[in-house]
C-alpha positions as semicolon CSV with decimal commas, in nm:
position;residue;x (nm);y (nm);z (nm)
1;M;13,739;-6,533;-4,168
2;S;13,498;-6,759;-4,303
3;A;13,370;-7,015;-4,416
4;S;13,318;-6,845;-4,283
5;A;13,607;-6,669;-4,528
6;P;13,894;-6,408;-4,694
7;A;13,886;-6,044;-4,617
8;R;14,068;-5,763;-4,785
9;P;14,300;-5,617;-4,521
10;T;14,342;-5,245;-4,559
11;L;14,356;-5,077;-4,222
12;P;14,703;-5,009;-4,085
13;T;14,658;-5,231;-3,781
14;S;14,665;-5,597;-3,706
15;A;14,295;-5,585;-3,625
16;A;14,191;-5,431;-3,952
17;A;13,863;-5,537;-4,100
18;A;13,756;-5,536;-4,461
19;P;13,601;-5,216;-4,598
20;T;13,379;-5,434;-4,805
21;P;13,331;-5,770;-4,632
22;R;13,441;-6,084;-4,809
23;P;13,302;-6,430;-4,750
24;A;13,475;-6,658;-4,536
25;A;13,371;-6,986;-4,623
26;T;13,377;-7,120;-4,376
27;S;13,711;-7,017;-4,320
28;P;13,742;-6,669;-4,302
29;T;13,698;-6,629;-3,936
30;T;13,829;-6,301;-3,815
31;L;14,077;-6,027;-3,829
32;A;14,266;-5,947;-4,142
33;P;14,643;-5,946;-4,156
34;T;14,831;-5,629;-4,226
35;A;15,181;-5,707;-4,116
36;P;15,451;-5,645;-4,376
37;A;15,581;-5,939;-4,568
38;A;15,849;-6,141;-4,399
39;A;16,084;-6,381;-4,566
40;R;15,898;-6,550;-4,847
41;P;15,824;-6,919;-4,804
42;G;15,996;-7,162;-5,039
43;L;15,666;-7,282;-5,188
44;D;15,556;-7,067;-5,482
45;W;15,262;-6,840;-5,397
46;R;15,054;-6,982;-5,685
47;I;15,075;-7,328;-5,531
48;R;14,979;-7,192;-5,191
49;F;14,693;-6,997;-5,350
50;A;14,565;-7,319;-5,511
51;I;14,596;-7,511;-5,183
52;L;14,406;-7,238;-4,999
53;S;14,128;-7,245;-5,260
54;V;14,096;-7,623;-5,231
55;V;14,098;-7,624;-4,851
56;W;13,829;-7,360;-4,823
57;G;13,630;-7,510;-5,109
58;F;13,633;-7,853;-4,944
59;S;13,513;-7,706;-4,614
60;F;13,152;-7,750;-4,720
61;L;13,216;-8,116;-4,797
62;F;13,375;-8,158;-4,453
63;I;13,068;-8,002;-4,292
64;K;12,839;-8,237;-4,484
65;V;13,035;-8,547;-4,383
66;G;13,065;-8,426;-4,024
67;T;12,689;-8,385;-3,985
68;E;12,638;-8,748;-4,086
69;A;12,753;-8,852;-3,739
70;Y;12,749;-8,539;-3,523
71;A;12,495;-8,274;-3,431
72;P;12,548;-7,943;-3,613
73;F;12,655;-7,770;-3,291
74;H;12,915;-8,040;-3,235
75;V;13,051;-7,995;-3,587
76;S;13,080;-7,620;-3,532
77;M;13,238;-7,663;-3,189
78;G;13,492;-7,911;-3,323
79;R;13,570;-7,674;-3,605
80;V;13,656;-7,377;-3,384
81;F;13,829;-7,597;-3,125
82;F;14,072;-7,752;-3,372
83;G;14,119;-7,416;-3,544
84;A;14,202;-7,255;-3,209
85;L;14,435;-7,543;-3,125
86;A;14,625;-7,494;-3,451
87;L;14,668;-7,120;-3,400
88;V;14,756;-7,147;-3,031
89;T;15,027;-7,396;-3,129
90;V;15,168;-7,135;-3,368
91;L;15,161;-6,876;-3,087
92;L;15,344;-7,111;-2,852
93;V;15,612;-7,175;-3,113
94;R;15,651;-6,801;-3,167
95;R;15,627;-6,733;-2,792
96;E;15,363;-6,475;-2,867
97;P;15,096;-6,392;-2,605
98;L;14,722;-6,373;-2,650
99;P;14,569;-6,023;-2,648
100;R;14,502;-5,856;-2,313
101;G;14,231;-5,632;-2,176
102;L;13,867;-5,697;-2,088
103;R;13,751;-5,453;-2,356
104;T;13,940;-5,640;-2,627
105;W;13,810;-5,978;-2,513
106;G;13,457;-5,837;-2,492
107;H;13,470;-5,722;-2,854
108;L;13,630;-6,051;-2,958
109;S;13,338;-6,232;-2,794
110;V;13,090;-6,046;-3,013
111;A;13,310;-6,102;-3,318
112;A;13,328;-6,474;-3,236
113;L;12,949;-6,488;-3,219
114;L;12,898;-6,308;-3,550
115;L;13,188;-6,455;-3,748
116;N;13,216;-6,806;-3,605
117;S;12,954;-6,946;-3,369
118;V;12,640;-6,835;-3,550
119;P;12,741;-6,871;-3,919
120;F;12,928;-7,199;-3,864
121;S;12,625;-7,346;-3,686
122;L;12,385;-7,216;-3,951
123;F;12,591;-7,375;-4,229
124;A;12,602;-7,703;-4,038
125;Y;12,224;-7,701;-3,991
126;A;12,173;-7,597;-4,354
127;E;12,370;-7,894;-4,483
128;L;12,137;-8,134;-4,306
129;S;11,892;-8,065;-4,588
130;I;12,076;-7,898;-4,877
131;P;12,377;-8,013;-5,085
132;S;12,722;-7,893;-4,986
133;S;12,753;-7,738;-5,333
134;L;12,450;-7,515;-5,271
135;A;12,590;-7,412;-4,933
136;G;12,915;-7,312;-5,102
137;I;12,730;-7,100;-5,355
138;C;12,521;-6,935;-5,084
139;N;12,848;-6,849;-4,908
140;A;12,954;-6,655;-5,219
141;T;12,672;-6,407;-5,157
142;S;12,861;-6,252;-4,862
143;P;13,013;-5,971;-5,073
144;L;12,663;-5,887;-5,195
145;W;12,525;-5,863;-4,843
146;G;12,837;-5,672;-4,745
147;M;12,792;-5,416;-5,020
148;A;12,427;-5,364;-4,927
149;L;12,509;-5,323;-4,557
150;S;12,809;-5,098;-4,620
151;L;12,585;-4,844;-4,791
152;V;12,408;-4,800;-4,458
153;A;12,675;-4,872;-4,200
154;L;12,994;-4,743;-4,364
155;S;12,951;-4,388;-4,483
156;E;13,286;-4,383;-4,665
157;D;13,181;-4,675;-4,886
158;R;13,002;-4,473;-5,152
159;P;12,771;-4,654;-5,393
160;T;12,835;-4,643;-5,765
161;R;12,626;-4,753;-6,059
162;R;12,861;-5,043;-6,121
163;R;12,834;-5,164;-5,764
164;F;12,456;-5,133;-5,768
165;A;12,456;-5,333;-6,091
166;G;12,674;-5,596;-5,925
167;L;12,431;-5,620;-5,634
168;G;12,135;-5,673;-5,865
169;L;12,328;-5,917;-6,084
170;G;12,441;-6,117;-5,782
171;F;12,093;-6,169;-5,645
172;L;11,970;-6,256;-5,994
173;G;12,232;-6,530;-5,981
174;V;12,092;-6,652;-5,648
175;L;11,745;-6,678;-5,802
176;T;11,897;-6,870;-6,093
177;V;12,069;-7,117;-5,861
178;L;11,744;-7,171;-5,672
179;G;11,538;-7,214;-5,991
180;A;11,294;-6,931;-5,917
181;W;11,113;-6,972;-6,253
182;Q;10,998;-7,319;-6,148
183;G;10,878;-7,217;-5,807
184;F;11,198;-7,320;-5,625
185;A;11,102;-7,683;-5,684
186;G;11,342;-7,930;-5,527
187;V;11,507;-7,667;-5,304
188;D;11,476;-7,694;-4,929
189;A;11,367;-7,346;-4,824
190;K;11,471;-7,377;-4,459
191;G;11,819;-7,509;-4,533
192;T;11,878;-7,248;-4,803
193;A;11,759;-6,971;-4,573
194;F;12,001;-7,090;-4,305
195;A;12,292;-7,083;-4,553
196;L;12,202;-6,734;-4,675
197;L;12,167;-6,609;-4,317
198;A;12,509;-6,755;-4,240
199;S;12,653;-6,559;-4,532
200;L;12,484;-6,244;-4,403
201;C;12,651;-6,288;-4,063
202;Y;13,000;-6,236;-4,209
203;P;12,959;-5,876;-4,332
204;I;12,771;-5,783;-4,014
205;G;13,060;-5,922;-3,815
206;W;13,318;-5,743;-4,029
207;I;13,142;-5,411;-3,985
208;Y;13,142;-5,466;-3,607
209;V;13,511;-5,559;-3,609
210;R;13,600;-5,258;-3,814
211;R;13,422;-5,024;-3,577
212;T;13,550;-5,176;-3,253
213;L;13,880;-5,359;-3,299
214;A;14,073;-5,149;-3,549
215;G;14,393;-5,042;-3,376
216;T;14,389;-5,321;-3,119
217;P;14,745;-5,436;-3,033
218;G;14,837;-5,789;-3,129
219;S;14,912;-5,992;-3,437
220;P;14,637;-6,137;-3,659
221;V;14,722;-6,486;-3,535
222;A;14,689;-6,384;-3,169
223;L;14,361;-6,201;-3,222
224;T;14,217;-6,479;-3,437
225;G;14,331;-6,746;-3,193
226;A;14,167;-6,559;-2,906
227;Q;13,847;-6,521;-3,103
228;L;13,837;-6,894;-3,179
229;I;13,896;-6,977;-2,812
230;V;13,593;-6,766;-2,722
231;A;13,388;-6,927;-3,000
232;T;13,481;-7,271;-2,863
233;L;13,351;-7,174;-2,519
234;Q;13,032;-7,030;-2,670
235;L;12,957;-7,341;-2,873
236;A;13,051;-7,573;-2,587
237;A;12,789;-7,401;-2,370
238;V;12,524;-7,415;-2,642
239;S;12,603;-7,779;-2,722
240;A;12,575;-7,878;-2,356
241;A;12,239;-7,702;-2,329
242;F;12,073;-7,823;-2,649
243;T;12,242;-8,148;-2,756
244;S;12,363;-8,465;-2,590
245;A;12,725;-8,573;-2,600
246;P;12,830;-8,800;-2,890
247;T;12,820;-9,170;-2,808
248;S;13,061;-9,273;-3,082
249;F;13,330;-9,120;-3,300
250;P;13,311;-9,263;-3,655
251;L;13,636;-9,229;-3,847
252;W;13,544;-9,023;-4,154
253;P;13,309;-8,774;-3,987
254;T;13,567;-8,725;-3,710
255;L;13,850;-8,670;-3,956
256;S;13,628;-8,427;-4,149
257;V;13,567;-8,214;-3,839
258;V;13,938;-8,219;-3,750
259;A;14,030;-8,116;-4,106
260;L;13,760;-7,850;-4,108
261;G;13,914;-7,687;-3,802
262;A;14,286;-7,756;-3,825
263;L;14,313;-7,704;-4,201
264;G;14,020;-7,484;-4,300
265;T;14,037;-7,254;-3,998
266;G;14,395;-7,289;-3,872
267;M;14,637;-7,365;-4,154
268;A;14,434;-7,177;-4,414
269;L;14,443;-6,854;-4,215
270;Q;14,818;-6,881;-4,170
271;M;14,852;-6,937;-4,544
272;Q;14,629;-6,640;-4,624
273;Y;14,839;-6,411;-4,402
274;G;15,150;-6,516;-4,592
275;L;14,985;-6,457;-4,929
276;V;14,866;-6,110;-4,831
277;G;15,216;-6,016;-4,720
278;E;15,372;-6,150;-5,041
279;I;15,129;-6,063;-5,321
280;G;14,904;-5,804;-5,159
281;P;14,541;-5,816;-5,044
282;T;14,379;-5,755;-5,381
283;T;14,530;-6,062;-5,545
284;A;14,508;-6,275;-5,231
285;Q;14,135;-6,212;-5,185
286;M;14,065;-6,352;-5,533
287;V;14,059;-6,693;-5,363
288;T;13,701;-6,598;-5,273
289;Y;13,588;-6,660;-5,628
290;F;13,729;-7,012;-5,645
291;I;13,557;-7,138;-5,330
292;P;13,207;-7,204;-5,474
293;V;13,356;-7,363;-5,786
294;I;13,559;-7,609;-5,578
295;A;13,273;-7,665;-5,333
296;T;13,044;-7,759;-5,623
297;A;13,302;-7,987;-5,784
298;A;13,372;-8,158;-5,451
299;G;13,004;-8,212;-5,382
300;V;12,940;-8,363;-5,724
301;L;13,255;-8,573;-5,761
302;V;13,303;-8,692;-5,403
303;L;12,954;-8,695;-5,255
304;G;12,762;-8,767;-5,576
305;E;12,539;-8,461;-5,545
306;Q;12,321;-8,382;-5,845
307;L;12,413;-8,085;-6,059
308;H;12,157;-7,911;-6,278
309;W;12,246;-7,655;-6,543
310;N;12,113;-7,362;-6,337
311;T;12,355;-7,429;-6,051
312;P;12,684;-7,351;-6,231
313;V;12,521;-7,080;-6,441
314;G;12,372;-6,913;-6,134
315;A;12,700;-6,947;-5,947
316;A;12,885;-6,773;-6,229
317;I;12,632;-6,488;-6,220
318;V;12,669;-6,459;-5,841
319;L;13,046;-6,437;-5,870
320;A;13,025;-6,180;-6,149
321;G;12,795;-5,968;-5,936
322;A;13,019;-6,008;-5,632
323;A;13,319;-5,898;-5,839
324;L;13,135;-5,585;-5,952
325;T;13,043;-5,491;-5,595
326;Q;13,413;-5,488;-5,505
327;T;13,511;-5,233;-5,771
328;R;13,585;-4,882;-5,659
329;S;13,605;-4,556;-5,846
330;G;13,903;-4,326;-5,832
331;P;14,272;-4,388;-5,884
332;R;14,385;-4,746;-5,848
333;Q;14,568;-4,809;-5,524
334;K;14,862;-5,036;-5,492
335;D;14,827;-5,339;-5,263
């Protein structure tokens, strides 16, 4: 779910995908949970919601620190490896098997490419030249791309004036963040393009998942764990072909990659599943709108990144547009 990010689970299967894709910061990596709520954890859901927002918001900082010592492909590979390790550990504790069937694993391989390997690598390459705060804001454009794609790919997702307005407002926010009126001065075009392409990968991946994996047997943890295993193999092959092995393992970059995977991709997904079961998908997916705020604050306060007035203003416009694209006409449905 990605970095890439949270999706709104609606289909009545464990492999349900979002009708309108949500960003996954980095985190959101895969299949949305739909299992009914189990016994509620002792920790209040508001605290868990805040923790989830912080973990996914800090993912862009972890990427930035990781790329200070490791190649982008290595950062992405470490991310999916430690995420897979965390989820496989959960499966072992539960004594729950991974999904079966060549068809399922084939579709999971494509999902891993679209929702993990490609966007995670693009974000890592982007942050070689752009601030982590800008990457976090670019990630928030995923609902905008998702709305635009859903008009073509998902016939049941009917456009409305409000959603069209949200789409236009959101991309106006992107232009504000990038300082379009001053000729995009001071913005690395290549890095920004990589971050925006990464955000575009998530809705494409969600549309694919929705069309191919809805109804697949298995829990969200099992399907997500399998997808991350495949992504690890994909990125291991790419890393071996295009980069040399690390010669050293500096402390902070290494800890950042471990945290990016184990926390941002493993623990965070587990926490999201619990929130969806307890408070419903509509409230749980609101974490999406806190991610760029926290990513910006982390970049400025921890990494000392510069913040100009157009960055927070543009981010607010992007989030307002993204919120509008998620509105639907008709009677309000319960979570």
